[in-house]
C-alpha positions in Angstrom: 117.4 107.3 106.0 114.0 105.6 105.0 114.9 102.0 103.3 111.3 101.5 102.1 111.5 104.9 100.3 114.7 104.2 98.6 113.7 100.8 97.3 110.6 102.0 95.6 112.1 105.0 94.2 115.7 103.3 93.1 115.8 102.6 89.1 117.5 99.7 87.7 120.6 101.4 86.3 121.1 102.8 90.0 120.8 99.2 91.4 123.3 98.1 88.8 125.8 100.8 89.5 125.7 99.9 93.5 127.1 96.3 92.2 130.0 97.6 90.6 131.1 100.5 93.1 133.0 103.6 92.3 136.4 101.9 92.9 137.7 98.8 94.7 136.9 100.7 98.2 134.1 102.9 97.3 130.2 102.7 96.5 128.7 104.9 93.9 126.7 107.9 95.3 123.2 108.2 94.4 122.9 111.9 95.8 119.0 112.0 94.8 118.2 109.2 97.1 120.8 110.2 99.8 123.1 107.5 99.1 126.5 108.5 99.9 130.0 106.8 98.1 131.8 107.0 101.1 133.9 103.8 100.7 133.1 102.3 104.2 133.7 98.6 103.3 133.5 96.2 106.4 136.7 94.2 106.4 134.4 90.9 106.9 132.8 91.5 103.1 136.2 92.3 102.0 137.5 88.9 103.0 134.4 87.3 102.0 134.9 88.3 98.5 138.4 87.0 98.6 140.2 90.4 98.3 143.3 91.4 100.3 142.4 93.4 103.5 145.3 95.9 104.6 
């Protein structure tokens, strides 16, 4: 995955969609850029957000 390419090609609406997520455990996929919505959220980020980790 070429991060620099993604940064130059991602549009505002796509950036905003990544902030909200598909669900509490999944990111939204942006298929045209190769970003998957796989739901791999590190436990440390969950705890930092004040969410319960199960």
